[in-house]
C-alpha positions in Angstrom: 10.3 121.1 198.7 13.0 119.7 197.3 10.5 117.9 195.2 8.8 120.7 193.6 12.2 122.9 192.2 13.2 119.5 190.9 9.5 118.9 189.2 10.5 122.8 188.4 13.3 121.7 187.1 12.0 118.5 185.0 9.0 120.2 183.6 11.7 123.1 182.0 13.6 120.4 180.7 10.7 118.5 179.2 10.0 122.0 177.7 13.5 122.7 176.3 14.0 119.2 174.5 11.1 119.4 172.3 12.1 122.8 171.4 15.5 121.8 170.3 14.1 119.7 167.6 12.2 122.3 166.3 14.5 124.4 164.9 15.6 121.4 162.9 12.2 120.9 161.3 12.0 124.6 160.5 15.9 124.3 159.1 14.3 121.7 156.7 11.0 123.0 155.7 13.5 126.3 155.0 15.6 124.5 153.0 12.9 122.9 150.9 11.5 126.0 150.4 14.5 127.3 148.7 15.5 124.6 147.1 11.8 124.7 145.5 12.3 128.3 144.9 15.5 127.9 143.0 14.2 125.5 140.7 11.3 127.5 139.6 13.5 130.6 139.6 15.8 128.5 137.1 12.4 126.9 134.8 11.5 130.3 134.5 14.9 131.6 133.2 15.3 128.6 131.4 11.6 129.4 129.7 12.5 132.9 129.3 15.8 132.0 127.3 14.2 129.2 125.2 11.2 131.7 123.9 13.0 134.9 124.1 16.3 133.7 123.0 15.5 131.0 120.8 14.4 133.6 118.2 17.4 135.8 118.0 19.7 132.6 118.1 17.6 131.3 114.7 17.6 134.8 112.9 21.4 134.8 113.6 22.3 131.1 112.4 19.3 130.2 110.2 15.9 129.2 111.2 15.1 125.7 110.2 12.0 124.0 110.4 10.8 120.6 111.8 11.6 119.2 108.3 15.1 120.4 108.4 14.1 123.1 105.6 15.2 126.5 105.9 12.2 128.5 107.2 11.2 131.7 105.7 12.9 134.7 107.4 10.7 137.7 107.7 13.0 141.0 107.4 12.7 143.1 110.3 10.1 146.2 109.0 12.2 149.2 108.9 10.3 152.3 109.8 10.0 154.6 106.8 11.0 158.3 107.0 8.8 161.1 106.0 10.2 164.2 104.1 7.8 166.7 103.8 8.5 169.7 100.8 6.9 173.0 100.5 3.5 173.4 98.8 4.2 173.8 95.2 2.3 176.4 92.8 2.7 176.4 89.4 0.7 177.4 86.0 -0.3 174.4 83.9 0.2 174.3 80.5 -3.5 175.0 79.6 -3.9 177.0 75.9 -8.2 177.4 77.1 -7.7 179.3 80.3 -5.1 180.0 82.8 -4.8 177.3 85.5 -2.7 176.8 88.3 -1.7 173.5 90.6 -0.8 173.8 94.4 0.3 170.3 95.4 1.9 169.3 98.5 4.0 166.8 98.9 5.7 163.9 101.1 8.7 162.0 99.8 9.1 158.3 101.6 12.7 157.4 102.2 14.4 154.5 103.9 16.3 155.7 107.0 17.0 159.3 108.7 20.3 159.3 107.4 19.4 159.1 103.9 16.6 161.9 104.8 19.7 164.4 106.2 21.8 163.4 103.2 18.7 164.2 100.6 17.9 167.6 102.5 21.5 169.1 101.1 20.0 168.4 97.7 16.4 169.3 98.4 17.0 172.6 95.9 17.9 170.2 92.6 14.7 168.1 93.6 12.4 171.1 94.1 13.7 172.3 90.8 13.1 169.1 88.9 9.6 168.9 90.3 8.5 172.5 89.7 9.5 171.7 85.8 7.7 168.1 85.9 4.6 169.6 87.2 4.7 173.1 85.3 4.7 170.9 82.1 1.6 169.0 83.0 -2.3 169.9 81.5 -5.3 170.0 83.9 -7.0 167.3 81.9 -3.6 165.3 82.6 -4.2 165.5 86.3 -8.0 164.3 86.8 -8.3 161.0 87.9 -6.4 159.3 91.0 -4.7 156.9 88.3 -3.7 160.5 87.0 -2.1 161.3 90.0 -0.8 158.0 91.1 0.9 158.1 87.4 2.4 161.8 88.4 3.9 160.5 91.9 5.8 157.8 89.6 6.9 160.0 87.1 8.2 162.4 90.1 10.3 159.2 91.5 11.7 158.8 88.0 12.7 162.4 88.0 14.3 162.5 91.0 16.2 159.3 90.3 18.2 161.3 87.9 19.7 163.4 90.5 22.9 161.5 91.6 22.3 161.8 95.6 18.6 160.5 94.8 20.5 157.4 92.9 22.2 156.6 96.1 19.3 156.9 98.2 16.3 156.0 96.3 12.6 157.5 97.1 10.1 154.8 97.9 7.0 156.6 97.2 5.6 160.1 97.0 2.7 161.2 99.1 0.1 164.0 98.1 -1.0 165.5 100.7 -2.9 168.5 99.0 -3.5 168.6 95.5 -5.8 172.1 94.1 -6.0 172.9 90.4 -8.0 176.3 89.9 
């Protein structure tokens, strides 16, 4: 009987002995997995910095190409701000019959603060545009080129106003143009 408990103790010791090194193996595996994970994370972070951060650094410090020459800098595109005006209805200067023009305009300016500054001077601008439109004859406004020329004339007329000299109008866009 004494042999049976002894065998049970030996079996228990044998079972315990292999169990002790198992955590060491699992610990090494866990350590290797953690190191590999850290290396992959560091590699991903480095790649992100290289691809994302280096563009900003090149813009800030002047980008150089592979041959040492300065690369072309692309200016950040500014989103234009559109300043719609109320529809203009004016009598045209036609001698043969009574004609009028109904024109809807939108001014394109550089930035939102500029548009806000120009809104304060809009009565002066509307008056200048109204006088210009009413000086036209219907046959001066027939073709697309005539309308484009009118847009250029409006920009030139607005440039005479001091507030519009500081904040120039980029373009005039017509959204309605009816001659009757």
